[in-house]
SEBA-645352 format. One line per field, with one value per atom (N, C-alpha, C): residue in three letters; atom name; x, y, z; residue number from 1. Coordinates in pm, whole numbers, always signed. Layout:
<rs>
res = ALA,...
atom = CA,...
x = X,...
y = Y,...
z = Z,...
n = NUM,...
</rs>
This chain:
<rs>
res = MET,MET,MET,THR,THR,THR,THR,THR,THR,LYS,LYS,LYS,THR,THR,THR,GLN,GLN,GLN,ASN,ASN,ASN,GLN,GLN,GLN,ASN,ASN,ASN,ILE,ILE,ILE,GLU,GLU,GLU,ASN,ASN,ASN,GLN,GLN,GLN,ILE,ILE,ILE,GLU,GLU,GLU,GLU,GLU,GLU,LEU,LEU,LEU,HIS,HIS,HIS,THR,THR,THR,GLN,GLN,GLN,ALA,ALA,ALA,VAL,VAL,VAL,ASN,ASN,ASN,LYS,LYS,LYS,HIS,HIS,HIS,LYS,LYS,LYS,GLN,GLN,GLN,ASN,ASN,ASN,HIS,HIS,HIS,LEU,LEU,LEU,GLY,GLY,GLY,ASP,ASP,ASP,ALA,ALA,ALA,LEU,LEU,LEU,ASN,ASN,ASN,LEU,LEU,LEU,TYR,TYR,TYR,LEU,LEU,LEU,GLN,GLN,GLN,SER,SER,SER,ILE,ILE,ILE,GLU,GLU,GLU,LEU,LEU,LEU,ASN,ASN,ASN,GLU,GLU,GLU,LEU,LEU,LEU,GLN,GLN,GLN,SER,SER,SER,GLU,GLU,GLU,TRP,TRP,TRP,ILE,ILE,ILE,TYR,TYR,TYR,ALA,ALA,ALA,ASN,ASN,ASN,ALA,ALA,ALA,ILE,ILE,ILE,THR,THR,THR,VAL,VAL,VAL,SER,SER,SER,ALA,ALA,ALA,GLN,GLN,GLN,ILE,ILE,ILE,GLY,GLY,GLY,ASN,ASN,ASN,TYR,TYR,TYR,ASP,ASP,ASP,THR,THR,THR,ALA,ALA,ALA,HIS,HIS,HIS,ASN,ASN,ASN,LEU,LEU,LEU,THR,THR,THR,THR,THR,THR,LYS,LYS,LYS,ALA,ALA,ALA,ASN,ASN,ASN,ARG,ARG,ARG,ILE,ILE,ILE,TYR,TYR,TYR,THR,THR,THR,ASN,ASN,ASN,SER,SER,SER,ALA,ALA,ALA,GLU,GLU,GLU,ILE,ILE,ILE,ALA,ALA,ALA,ARG,ARG,ARG,ALA,ALA,ALA,SER,SER,SER,GLY,GLY,GLY,ILE,ILE,ILE,PHE,PHE,PHE,PHE,PHE,PHE,HIS,HIS,HIS,LYS,LYS,LYS,ILE,ILE,ILE,ASN,ASN,ASN,HIS,HIS,HIS,LEU,LEU,LEU,ASP,ASP,ASP,LYS,LYS,LYS,ALA,ALA,ALA,ILE,ILE,ILE,ALA,ALA,ALA,SER,SER,SER,TYR,TYR,TYR,GLN,GLN,GLN,LYS,LYS,LYS,SER,SER,SER,ILE,ILE,ILE,ASN,ASN,ASN,LEU,LEU,LEU,ASP,ASP,ASP,SER,SER,SER,ASN,ASN,ASN,GLN,GLN,GLN,PRO,PRO,PRO,GLU,GLU,GLU,TRP,TRP,TRP,VAL,VAL,VAL,TYR,TYR,TYR,ALA,ALA,ALA,LYS,LYS,LYS,LEU,LEU,LEU,ILE,ILE,ILE,ASP,ASP,ASP,LEU,LEU,LEU,LEU,LEU,LEU,ILE,ILE,ILE,GLN,GLN,GLN,SER,SER,SER,LYS,LYS,LYS,LEU,LEU,LEU,TYR,TYR,TYR,ASP,ASP,ASP,HIS,HIS,HIS,ALA,ALA,ALA,ILE,ILE,ILE,GLU,GLU,GLU,VAL,VAL,VAL,LYS,LYS,LYS,LYS,LYS,LYS,THR,THR,THR,ALA,ALA,ALA,THR,THR,THR,GLN,GLN,GLN,HIS,HIS,HIS,PHE,PHE,PHE,PRO,PRO,PRO,GLN,GLN,GLN,SER,SER,SER,LYS,LYS,LYS,ILE,ILE,ILE,ILE,ILE,ILE,ASN,ASN,ASN,GLN,GLN,GLN,GLN,GLN,GLN,LEU,LEU,LEU,GLU,GLU,GLU,GLN,GLN,GLN,LYS,LYS,LYS,ILE,ILE,ILE,HIS,HIS,HIS,GLN,GLN,GLN,SER,SER,SER,SER,SER,SER,TYR,TYR,TYR,ALA,ALA,ALA,PHE,PHE,PHE,ASN,ASN,ASN,GLN,GLN,GLN,THR,THR,THR,GLN,GLN,GLN,LYS,LYS,LYS,TYR,TYR,TYR,SER,SER,SER,TYR,TYR,TYR,THR,THR,THR,ALA,ALA,ALA,GLU,GLU,GLU,GLU,GLU,GLU,LYS,LYS,LYS,GLN,GLN,GLN,GLN,GLN,GLN,LEU,LEU,LEU,LEU,LEU,LEU,SER,SER,SER,SER,SER,SER,GLN,GLN,GLN,ALA,ALA,ALA,ARG,ARG,ARG,GLU,GLU,GLU,THR,THR,THR,PRO,PRO,PRO,GLN,GLN,GLN,ASP,ASP,ASP,ILE,ILE,ILE,GLU,GLU,GLU,HIS,HIS,HIS,CYS,CYS,CYS,VAL,VAL,VAL,ASP,ASP,ASP,LEU,LEU,LEU,THR,THR,THR,ILE,ILE,ILE,SER,SER,SER,GLU,GLU,GLU,LEU,LEU,LEU,ARG,ARG,ARG,ARG,ARG,ARG,LYS,LYS,LYS,LEU,LEU,LEU,THR,THR,THR,ASP,ASP,ASP,SER,SER,SER,ALA,ALA,ALA,ILE,ILE,ILE,VAL,VAL,VAL,GLU,GLU,GLU,ARG,ARG,ARG,TYR,TYR,TYR,SER,SER,SER,ILE,ILE,ILE,LEU,LEU,LEU,LEU,LEU,LEU,ASN,ASN,ASN,GLN,GLN,GLN,LEU,LEU,LEU,LEU,LEU,LEU,CYS,CYS,CYS,HIS,HIS,HIS,ILE,ILE,ILE,ASN,ASN,ASN,GLU,GLU,GLU,GLY,GLY,GLY,LYS,LYS,LYS,LYS,LYS,LYS,LYS,LYS,LYS,TRP,TRP,TRP,MET,MET,MET,LEU,LEU,LEU,MET,MET,MET,PRO,PRO,PRO
atom = N,CA,C,N,CA,C,N,CA,C,N,CA,C,N,CA,C,N,CA,C,N,CA,C,N,CA,C,N,CA,C,N,CA,C,N,CA,C,N,CA,C,N,CA,C,N,CA,C,N,CA,C,N,CA,C,N,CA,C,N,CA,C,N,CA,C,N,CA,C,N,CA,C,N,CA,C,N,CA,C,N,CA,C,N,CA,C,N,CA,C,N,CA,C,N,CA,C,N,CA,C,N,CA,C,N,CA,C,N,CA,C,N,CA,C,N,CA,C,N,CA,C,N,CA,C,N,CA,C,N,CA,C,N,CA,C,N,CA,C,N,CA,C,N,CA,C,N,CA,C,N,CA,C,N,CA,C,N,CA,C,N,CA,C,N,CA,C,N,CA,C,N,CA,C,N,CA,C,N,CA,C,N,CA,C,N,CA,C,N,CA,C,N,CA,C,N,CA,C,N,CA,C,N,CA,C,N,CA,C,N,CA,C,N,CA,C,N,CA,C,N,CA,C,N,CA,C,N,CA,C,N,CA,C,N,CA,C,N,CA,C,N,CA,C,N,CA,C,N,CA,C,N,CA,C,N,CA,C,N,CA,C,N,CA,C,N,CA,C,N,CA,C,N,CA,C,N,CA,C,N,CA,C,N,CA,C,N,CA,C,N,CA,C,N,CA,C,N,CA,C,N,CA,C,N,CA,C,N,CA,C,N,CA,C,N,CA,C,N,CA,C,N,CA,C,N,CA,C,N,CA,C,N,CA,C,N,CA,C,N,CA,C,N,CA,C,N,CA,C,N,CA,C,N,CA,C,N,CA,C,N,CA,C,N,CA,C,N,CA,C,N,CA,C,N,CA,C,N,CA,C,N,CA,C,N,CA,C,N,CA,C,N,CA,C,N,CA,C,N,CA,C,N,CA,C,N,CA,C,N,CA,C,N,CA,C,N,CA,C,N,CA,C,N,CA,C,N,CA,C,N,CA,C,N,CA,C,N,CA,C,N,CA,C,N,CA,C,N,CA,C,N,CA,C,N,CA,C,N,CA,C,N,CA,C,N,CA,C,N,CA,C,N,CA,C,N,CA,C,N,CA,C,N,CA,C,N,CA,C,N,CA,C,N,CA,C,N,CA,C,N,CA,C,N,CA,C,N,CA,C,N,CA,C,N,CA,C,N,CA,C,N,CA,C,N,CA,C,N,CA,C,N,CA,C,N,CA,C,N,CA,C,N,CA,C,N,CA,C,N,CA,C,N,CA,C,N,CA,C,N,CA,C,N,CA,C,N,CA,C,N,CA,C,N,CA,C,N,CA,C,N,CA,C,N,CA,C,N,CA,C,N,CA,C,N,CA,C,N,CA,C,N,CA,C,N,CA,C,N,CA,C,N,CA,C,N,CA,C,N,CA,C,N,CA,C,N,CA,C,N,CA,C,N,CA,C,N,CA,C,N,CA,C,N,CA,C,N,CA,C,N,CA,C,N,CA,C,N,CA,C,N,CA,C,N,CA,C,N,CA,C,N,CA,C,N,CA,C,N,CA,C,N,CA,C,N,CA,C,N,CA,C,N,CA,C,N,CA,C,N,CA,C,N,CA,C,N,CA,C,N,CA,C,N,CA,C,N,CA,C,N,CA,C,N,CA,C,N,CA,C,N,CA,C,N,CA,C,N,CA,C,N,CA,C,N,CA,C,N,CA,C,N,CA,C,N,CA,C,N,CA,C,N,CA,C,N,CA,C,N,CA,C,N,CA,C,N,CA,C,N,CA,C,N,CA,C,N,CA,C,N,CA,C,N,CA,C,N,CA,C,N,CA,C,N,CA,C,N,CA,C,N,CA,C,N,CA,C,N,CA,C,N,CA,C,N,CA,C,N,CA,C,N,CA,C,N,CA,C,N,CA,C,N,CA,C,N,CA,C
x = +281,+119,+25,+11,-3,-30,+161,+207,+173,+154,+80,-93,-156,-299,-325,-243,-238,-208,-69,-79,-185,-243,-366,-492,-447,-617,-632,-464,-448,-411,-438,-409,-573,-628,-772,-864,-809,-853,-838,-714,-634,-743,-749,-805,-986,-1027,-1108,-1172,-1058,-1083,-1042,-939,-927,-1054,-1125,-1281,-1371,-1374,-1476,-1379,-1279,-1186,-1232,-1243,-1248,-1376,-1501,-1623,-1635,-1609,-1665,-1545,-1481,-1384,-1494,-1523,-1631,-1763,-1799,-1910,-1894,-1759,-1695,-1728,-1734,-1727,-1589,-1518,-1358,-1289,-1360,-1312,-1343,-1431,-1460,-1331,-1309,-1181,-1077,-1089,-890,-931,-1044,-936,-948,-1003,-959,-851,-842,-700,-551,-637,-511,-498,-660,-613,-536,-559,-503,-340,-324,-170,-133,-228,-122,-84,-191,-207,-46,-22,+83,+143,+267,+298,+332,+359,+438,+286,+251,+129,+132,+3,+47,+77,+108,+146,+47,-95,-212,-230,-269,-317,-254,-101,-86,-119,-127,-159,-298,-355,-533,-523,-428,-474,-401,-351,-237,-317,-361,-484,-568,-662,-795,-745,-645,-596,-564,-523,-494,-600,-706,-847,-976,-943,-971,-913,-841,-751,-630,-660,-549,-431,-372,-252,-142,-105,-16,-27,-173,-155,-113,-127,-49,+65,+110,+279,+323,+268,+293,+329,+206,+166,+317,+291,+400,+543,+578,+678,+769,+626,+656,+629,+564,+541,+707,+728,+854,+963,+985,+1090,+1039,+937,+954,+940,+905,+914,+923,+1051,+1170,+1168,+1117,+1058,+937,+834,+689,+658,+590,+483,+347,+362,+195,+225,+280,+339,+382,+471,+496,+405,+310,+174,+86,+87,-11,+135,+197,+237,+296,+236,+257,+99,+18,-100,-142,-61,-33,+64,+146,+220,+155,+84,+23,-97,-180,-271,-220,-91,-64,+55,+7,+85,+229,+322,+472,+502,+520,+467,+635,+698,+857,+853,+782,+780,+672,+567,+477,+532,+565,+682,+749,+829,+942,+866,+754,+681,+597,+577,+445,+590,+675,+732,+855,+870,+913,+796,+681,+620,+586,+605,+595,+766,+848,+958,+986,+898,+888,+832,+679,+618,+544,+557,+502,+314,+271,+118,+39,+124,-12,-122,-201,-350,-363,-450,-421,-403,-454,-465,-367,-235,-88,-61,-68,+31,-27,-168,-255,-155,-160,-187,+22,+115,+223,+241,+206,+191,+183,+12,+45,+69,+202,+198,+362,+400,+553,+459,+373,+387,+373,+286,+282,+413,+576,+670,+753,+704,+771,+899,+860,+941,+843,+891,+830,+891,+990,+1090,+1030,+999,+1041,+809,+721,+641,+587,+687,+687,+750,+818,+879,+760,+755,+611,+486,+496,+374,+353,+487,+531,+496,+588,+514,+391,+346,+188,+104,+145,+80,+105,+166,+171,+129,+57,-13,-123,-174,-295,-335,-308,-296,-417,-535,-666,-738,-609,-686,-699,-789,-816,-762,-725,-699,-558,-470,-335,-340,-381,-349,-400,-503,-539,-557,-624,-590,-458,-384,-269,-171,-190,-57,-63,-223,-210,-214,-202,-159,-66,+77,+172,+218,+234,+273,+245,+83,+81,+167,+173,+199,+403,+423,+530,+587,+487,+545,+513,+369,+392,+502,+608,+735,+775,+837,+950,+905,+838,+777,+826,+795,+841,+975,+1079,+1225,+1259,+1173,+1275,+1304,+1219,+1219,+1296,+1311,+1361,+1485,+1555,+1686,+1719,+1858,+1916,+1929,+1904,+1939,+2051,+2148,+2298,+2275,+2194,+2181,+2072,+2030,+1895,+1961,+2035,+2146,+2224,+2294,+2372,+2315,+2186,+2071,+2058,+2010,+1985,+2059,+2215,+2337,+2384,+2365,+2349,+2249,+2117,+2012,+2029,+2103,+2136,+2249,+2335,+2451,+2417,+2325,+2308,+2229,+2123,+2004,+2013,+2097,+2131,+2208,+2275,+2296,+2260,+2148,+2022,+1955,+1932,+1756,+1877,+2015,+2097,+2029,+2132,+2076,+1965,+1865,+1738,+1729,+1725,+1709,+1794,+1890,+1952,+1915,+1880,+1828,+1716,+1612,+1476,+1503,+1606,+1608,+1669,+1817,+1873,+1719,+1661,+1569,+1455,+1388,+1327,+1416,+1542,+1589,+1615,+1608,+1600,+1447,+1400,+1220,+1151,+1231,+1203,+1313,+1419,+1540,+1480,+1385,+1340,+1246,+1182,+1010,+1080,+1171,+1203,+1268,+1339,+1395,+1236,+1175,+1067,+985,+956,+908,+977,+1084,+1153,+1171,+1183,+1116,+997,+933,+797,+760,+798,+780,+880,+996,+1141,+1029,+938,+882,+725,+675,+578,+597,+753,+755,+779,+863,+893,+806,+636,+574,+531,+501,+460,+499,+711,+709,+705,+684,+588,+464,+416,+253,+256,+340,+350,+389,+502,+547,+480,+425,+251,+161,+122,+38,+58,+212,+223,+297,+274,+350,+219,+59,-16,-94,-100,-128,-85,+46,+163,+96,+59,-26,+54
y = +2809,+2837,+2685,+2705,+2590,+2484,+2470,+2312,+2285,+2350,+2370,+2277,+2364,+2341,+2203,+2113,+2075,+1895,+1957,+1781,+1817,+1934,+1910,+1849,+1887,+1821,+1703,+1606,+1486,+1420,+1483,+1370,+1405,+1457,+1524,+1388,+1387,+1250,+1128,+1171,+944,+964,+1078,+1059,+998,+1028,+1005,+827,+771,+696,+572,+598,+495,+473,+604,+609,+474,+505,+441,+329,+255,+167,+48,+157,+60,+24,+93,+67,-36,-56,-153,-253,-267,-381,-446,-362,-384,-501,-449,-458,-627,-647,-805,-738,-653,-590,-657,-666,-692,-658,-644,-641,-479,-428,-263,-174,-259,-221,-195,-335,-275,-247,-267,-134,+27,+119,+206,+201,+69,+105,+106,+35,+70,+230,+253,+440,+490,+458,+572,+542,+410,+378,+476,+440,+511,+666,+761,+846,+921,+816,+825,+671,+628,+473,+499,+593,+603,+604,+491,+490,+468,+431,+397,+262,+205,+77,-53,+22,-38,-79,+56,+4,-17,-68,-192,-328,-359,-493,-523,-402,-421,-502,-427,-402,-550,-627,-747,-853,-846,-936,-965,-876,-840,-929,-902,-925,-1071,-1115,-1258,-1336,-1254,-1372,-1375,-1290,-1267,-1384,-1401,-1507,-1427,-1304,-1232,-1176,-1298,-1357,-1278,-1180,-1139,-989,-903,-798,-824,-943,-1006,-956,-1030,-1047,-963,-813,-686,-640,-629,-511,-595,-726,-736,-739,-711,-671,-475,-457,-313,-286,-308,-289,-298,-450,-522,-424,-402,-291,-136,-61,+48,-5,-98,-134,-214,-240,-342,-434,-373,-397,-346,-410,-365,-477,-462,-639,-647,-538,-531,-619,-552,-600,-769,-760,-904,-1055,-941,-1059,-1061,-948,-1011,-1076,-1069,-1120,-1284,-1284,-1462,-1474,-1412,-1472,-1483,-1383,-1429,-1566,-1528,-1719,-1805,-1811,-1884,-1975,-1863,-1935,-1936,-1938,-1997,-2125,-2130,-2233,-2241,-2174,-2092,-2093,-2254,-2283,-2224,-2202,-2170,-2038,-1928,-1835,-1775,-1838,-1780,-1823,-1896,-1983,-1843,-1794,-1669,-1540,-1470,-1371,-1366,-1521,-1504,-1484,-1597,-1553,-1465,-1319,-1203,-1099,-1143,-1016,-1002,-1171,-1165,-1088,-1188,-1051,-976,-866,-775,-726,-769,-713,-875,-899,-965,-1037,-884,-898,-928,-977,-1004,-1097,-1055,-1150,-1362,-1372,-1515,-1630,-1542,-1649,-1653,-1535,-1558,-1616,-1642,-1755,-1890,-1937,-2043,-2072,-1965,-2032,-2042,-2002,-1983,-2189,-2183,-2359,-2435,-2431,-2504,-2588,-2427,-2445,-2525,-2501,-2584,-2706,-2760,-2846,-2937,-2848,-2936,-2968,-2873,-2875,-2936,-3076,-3125,-3055,-2902,-2881,-2855,-2990,-2960,-2857,-2932,-2831,-2684,-2619,-2485,-2424,-2581,-2522,-2513,-2618,-2590,-2479,-2386,-2303,-2163,-2154,-2070,-2099,-2186,-2232,-2179,-2203,-2129,-1995,-1943,-1789,-1741,-1792,-1813,-1790,-1900,-1956,-1793,-1742,-1655,-1515,-1526,-1410,-1435,-1560,-1612,-1755,-1749,-1840,-1891,-1848,-1947,-2001,-1954,-2007,-2200,-2228,-2387,-2377,-2328,-2343,-2360,-2248,-2299,-2408,-2372,-2465,-2605,-2637,-2800,-2835,-2811,-2859,-2894,-2734,-2734,-2797,-2833,-2883,-3005,-3085,-3229,-3266,-3140,-3232,-3193,-3095,-3148,-3269,-3356,-3421,-3548,-3592,-3664,-3655,-3528,-3554,-3592,-3526,-3606,-3708,-3759,-3910,-3999,-4009,-4051,-4060,-3938,-3849,-3988,-3942,-4050,-4209,-4181,-4376,-4430,-4322,-4389,-4335,-4280,-4242,-4351,-4451,-4522,-4628,-4653,-4815,-4740,-4649,-4538,-4599,-4626,-4627,-4518,-4530,-4422,-4526,-4432,-4567,-4632,-4556,-4680,-4756,-4761,-4842,-4982,-4913,-5068,-5113,-5068,-5151,-5222,-5176,-5251,-5371,-5370,-5415,-5561,-5519,-5618,-5695,-5648,-5733,-5864,-5791,-5894,-6008,-5967,-6068,-6178,-6085,-6157,-6275,-6221,-6323,-6427,-6406,-6520,-6569,-6581,-6617,-6779,-6816,-6946,-7095,-6960,-7095,-7123,-7011,-7068,-7149,-7118,-7191,-7360,-7397,-7512,-7627,-7504,-7559,-7581,-7519,-7570,-7681,-7685,-7818,-7925,-7904,-8057,-8099,-7987,-7998,-8094,-8050,-8150,-8247,-8277,-8422,-8473,-8522,-8496,-8601,-8516,-8500,-8588,-8618,-8713,-8875,-8838,-8964,-9084,-8954,-9009,-9066,-9021,-9035,-9181,-9130,-9332,-9422,-9417,-9516,-9557,-9446,-9473,-9571,-9523,-9635,-9773,-9795,-9912,-10020,-9964,-10029,-10038,-9990,-10004,-10116,-10088,-10213,-10369,-10334,-10493,-10530,-10463,-10477,-10565,-10463,-10560,-10687,-10696,-10830,-10914,-10923,-11050,-11068,-10946,-10950,-11046,-11052,-11122,-11245,-11264,-11390,-11498,-11399,-11554,-11531,-11501,-11463,-11626,-11597,-11731,-11867,-11853,-11922,-12013,-11917,-11957,-11990,-11912,-12013,-12137,-12125,-12295,-12418,-12353,-12420,-12436,-12332,-12333,-12449,-12506,-12507,-12654,-12688,-12818,-12911,-12809,-12790,-12894,-12796,-12832,-12961,-13011,-13120,-13214,-13228,-13362,-13364,-13512,-13587,-13564
z = +874,+956,+923,+766,+654,+723,+782,+694,+860,+999,+1130,+1149,+1018,+990,+933,+864,+796,+845,+890,+1053,+1186,+1154,+1274,+1223,+1078,+1016,+1009,+990,+973,+1132,+1203,+1308,+1367,+1362,+1329,+1267,+1166,+1082,+1142,+1165,+1244,+1362,+1431,+1589,+1526,+1423,+1439,+1363,+1248,+1227,+1319,+1407,+1524,+1643,+1614,+1664,+1653,+1526,+1404,+1409,+1387,+1429,+1513,+1625,+1770,+1779,+1699,+1721,+1661,+1521,+1444,+1495,+1511,+1599,+1729,+1802,+1917,+1896,+1767,+1728,+1633,+1661,+1559,+1393,+1299,+1217,+1142,+1175,+1161,+1051,+861,+797,+796,+881,+847,+899,+1071,+1097,+1076,+1019,+988,+816,+765,+660,+736,+833,+904,+941,+1042,+1110,+993,+907,+757,+696,+735,+650,+752,+901,+977,+949,+930,+907,+787,+687,+537,+601,+636,+646,+760,+856,+902,+1005,+913,+985,+1099,+1171,+1315,+1391,+1369,+1480,+1600,+1709,+1833,+1812,+1941,+1940,+1922,+1980,+1999,+1900,+1776,+1633,+1578,+1582,+1521,+1545,+1646,+1774,+1693,+1709,+1680,+1541,+1428,+1279,+1269,+1311,+1342,+1329,+1496,+1519,+1445,+1415,+1301,+1190,+1111,+977,+1002,+1137,+1123,+1161,+1202,+1281,+1121,+1036,+906,+830,+827,+778,+616,+630,+536,+596,+604,+609,+567,+400,+372,+447,+457,+546,+672,+768,+885,+882,+761,+731,+713,+646,+640,+768,+794,+944,+1077,+1073,+1186,+1145,+1035,+952,+1002,+965,+1008,+1137,+1191,+1305,+1431,+1400,+1481,+1438,+1329,+1277,+1335,+1365,+1421,+1536,+1626,+1788,+1838,+1831,+1868,+1986,+2115,+2239,+2300,+2226,+2211,+2246,+2393,+2447,+2356,+2339,+2236,+2103,+2079,+1939,+1874,+2025,+2025,+1998,+2099,+2176,+2045,+1952,+1845,+1748,+1747,+1643,+1655,+1749,+1840,+1778,+1801,+1748,+1589,+1542,+1400,+1332,+1402,+1370,+1412,+1546,+1588,+1464,+1403,+1331,+1194,+1166,+1004,+1050,+1164,+1284,+1263,+1255,+1235,+1391,+1482,+1640,+1687,+1632,+1676,+1690,+1603,+1625,+1693,+1694,+1792,+1940,+1939,+2110,+2117,+2043,+2060,+2079,+2000,+2011,+2147,+2153,+2290,+2406,+2385,+2562,+2524,+2448,+2432,+2475,+2496,+2484,+2672,+2697,+2881,+2919,+2869,+2924,+2914,+2823,+2825,+2942,+2944,+3051,+3114,+3242,+3260,+3318,+3276,+3360,+3204,+3133,+3009,+3068,+3006,+2994,+3000,+3109,+3085,+2956,+2872,+2744,+2708,+2699,+2691,+2737,+2879,+2901,+2891,+2869,+2831,+2722,+2599,+2468,+2503,+2565,+2523,+2628,+2712,+2733,+2674,+2584,+2508,+2426,+2316,+2208,+2243,+2366,+2420,+2477,+2513,+2539,+2384,+2288,+2131,+2106,+2114,+2082,+2132,+2256,+2367,+2424,+2449,+2562,+2686,+2725,+2856,+3001,+2992,+3067,+3073,+2995,+2949,+3001,+2950,+2997,+3126,+3205,+3345,+3414,+3302,+3403,+3377,+3297,+3202,+3331,+3364,+3430,+3554,+3610,+3743,+3758,+3609,+3650,+3629,+3534,+3543,+3653,+3744,+3878,+3927,+3966,+4047,+3965,+3842,+3830,+3853,+3774,+3842,+3885,+4031,+4124,+4095,+4090,+4081,+3990,+3845,+3747,+3695,+3685,+3626,+3525,+3421,+3295,+3315,+3383,+3392,+3519,+3610,+3729,+3706,+3678,+3627,+3484,+3443,+3284,+3209,+3250,+3151,+3278,+3345,+3458,+3402,+3413,+3377,+3274,+3207,+3010,+3040,+3084,+3059,+3177,+3275,+3301,+3200,+3140,+3087,+2976,+2859,+2803,+2800,+2893,+2905,+2965,+3013,+3084,+2900,+2828,+2730,+2622,+2626,+2566,+2604,+2794,+2830,+2795,+2794,+2768,+2652,+2517,+2430,+2399,+2449,+2460,+2505,+2584,+2671,+2607,+2487,+2428,+2299,+2227,+2090,+2148,+1962,+1955,+1812,+1818,+1667,+1576,+1464,+1341,+1352,+1381,+1413,+1527,+1567,+1729,+1684,+1555,+1486,+1336,+1336,+1256,+1330,+1409,+1493,+1570,+1654,+1679,+1575,+1408,+1340,+1307,+1267,+1245,+1352,+1483,+1544,+1553,+1537,+1516,+1422,+1303,+1193,+1205,+1290,+1326,+1336,+1469,+1607,+1537,+1442,+1442,+1388,+1263,+1190,+1289,+1423,+1495,+1594,+1648,+1723,+1688,+1554,+1527,+1460,+1483,+1425,+1549,+1671,+1847,+1821,+1795,+1816,+1788,+1604,+1566,+1655,+1648,+1731,+1879,+1952,+2082,+2045,+1938,+1940,+1844,+1811,+1738,+1789,+1904,+2037,+2157,+2172,+2272,+2219,+2069,+1988,+1998,+2016,+1996,+2100,+2223,+2358,+2351,+2362,+2361,+2305,+2169,+2105,+2102,+2177,+2232,+2416,+2449,+2600,+2573,+2447,+2414,+2405,+2314,+2254,+2393,+2493,+2554,+2667,+2694,+2784,+2715,+2572,+2511,+2482,+2467,+2415,+2628,+2727,+2883,+2934,+2849,+2836,+2767,+2628,+2627,+2664,+2736,+2837,+2965,+2980,+3135,+3115,+2996,+2955,+2958,+2840,+2810,+2936,+3035,+3190,+3308,+3267,+3328,+3265,+3186,+3052,+3104,+3105,+3195,+3284,+3402,+3544,+3525,+3501,+3449,+3426,+3301,+3252,+3369,+3422,+3525,+3700,+3693,+3762,+3724,+3649,+3546,+3595,+3528,+3564,+3702,+3753,+3914,+3991,+3957,+3991,+3972,+3847,+3767,+3822,+3882,+3928,+4026,+4040,+4181,+4292
n = 1,1,1,2,2,2,3,3,3,4,4,4,5,5,5,6,6,6,7,7,7,8,8,8,9,9,9,10,10,10,11,11,11,12,12,12,13,13,13,14,14,14,15,15,15,16,16,16,17,17,17,18,18,18,19,19,19,20,20,20,21,21,21,22,22,22,23,23,23,24,24,24,25,25,25,26,26,26,27,27,27,28,28,28,29,29,29,30,30,30,31,31,31,32,32,32,33,33,33,34,34,34,35,35,35,36,36,36,37,37,37,38,38,38,39,39,39,40,40,40,41,41,41,42,42,42,43,43,43,44,44,44,45,45,45,46,46,46,47,47,47,48,48,48,49,49,49,50,50,50,51,51,51,52,52,52,53,53,53,54,54,54,55,55,55,56,56,56,57,57,57,58,58,58,59,59,59,60,60,60,61,61,61,62,62,62,63,63,63,64,64,64,65,65,65,66,66,66,67,67,67,68,68,68,69,69,69,70,70,70,71,71,71,72,72,72,73,73,73,74,74,74,75,75,75,76,76,76,77,77,77,78,78,78,79,79,79,80,80,80,81,81,81,82,82,82,83,83,83,84,84,84,85,85,85,86,86,86,87,87,87,88,88,88,89,89,89,90,90,90,91,91,91,92,92,92,93,93,93,94,94,94,95,95,95,96,96,96,97,97,97,98,98,98,99,99,99,100,100,100,101,101,101,102,102,102,103,103,103,104,104,104,105,105,105,106,106,106,107,107,107,108,108,108,109,109,109,110,110,110,111,111,111,112,112,112,113,113,113,114,114,114,115,115,115,116,116,116,117,117,117,118,118,118,119,119,119,120,120,120,121,121,121,122,122,122,123,123,123,124,124,124,125,125,125,126,126,126,127,127,127,128,128,128,129,129,129,130,130,130,131,131,131,132,132,132,133,133,133,134,134,134,135,135,135,136,136,136,137,137,137,138,138,138,139,139,139,140,140,140,141,141,141,142,142,142,143,143,143,144,144,144,145,145,145,146,146,146,147,147,147,148,148,148,149,149,149,150,150,150,151,151,151,152,152,152,153,153,153,154,154,154,155,155,155,156,156,156,157,157,157,158,158,158,159,159,159,160,160,160,161,161,161,162,162,162,163,163,163,164,164,164,165,165,165,166,166,166,167,167,167,168,168,168,169,169,169,170,170,170,171,171,171,172,172,172,173,173,173,174,174,174,175,175,175,176,176,176,177,177,177,178,178,178,179,179,179,180,180,180,181,181,181,182,182,182,183,183,183,184,184,184,185,185,185,186,186,186,187,187,187,188,188,188,189,189,189,190,190,190,191,191,191,192,192,192,193,193,193,194,194,194,195,195,195,196,196,196,197,197,197,198,198,198,199,199,199,200,200,200,201,201,201,202,202,202,203,203,203,204,204,204,205,205,205,206,206,206,207,207,207,208,208,208,209,209,209,210,210,210,211,211,211,212,212,212,213,213,213,214,214,214,215,215,215,216,216,216,217,217,217,218,218,218,219,219,219,220,220,220,221,221,221,222,222,222,223,223,223,224,224,224,225,225,225,226,226,226,227,227,227,228,228,228,229,229,229,230,230,230,231,231,231,232,232,232,233,233,233,234,234,234,235,235,235,236,236,236,237,237,237,238,238,238,239,239,239,240,240,240,241,241,241,242,242,242,243,243,243
</rs>
């Protein structure tokens, strides 16, 4: 009888802590809210999913990453297939810039329950774009459009971002080379360059010689022509002077 009474008292105490924590959370007193959530978990680790989810989210928001990490580990151990826990885990991993784990967590929450808030889809798509996983981003965007057909963020802003980012990525990939290809290209250029330079020099010298030869011929021809004209003119003068 005493055990039942004690358990009931603990349950009542936990319920009161939940109420206070939610009120503090709504008032944006996040530090106080987190302390209340943690107190309820200390009384009984087998809390509802939403308690862990809220505690993980709040601790990540205020930068208490050690607490967020411990709660995430504990919650995922207790609730292996919880969309709420997966969503909260995504927030935490996103905050500490573990993008792969954030993507996996957000995707898991959608796989477990596709009726996620709009921001979950938006965050996942944005992270996939950042990670250059454009095909995956397009697939998530298709699912998101089914749930949020009027969403400007998903159907306009993020769609445009996918196309712009994927186009820019494809352009850079088009002209990129592997390390082996770069080495082969450099080796090829090294082998060809001396011969090419020598060939160009030969052409330049030959061209110059030809021009000089042509110029000498023209000059010589001009001299001979002038001499001939002089002889002709002298003959004319002599002829005109004759009676």
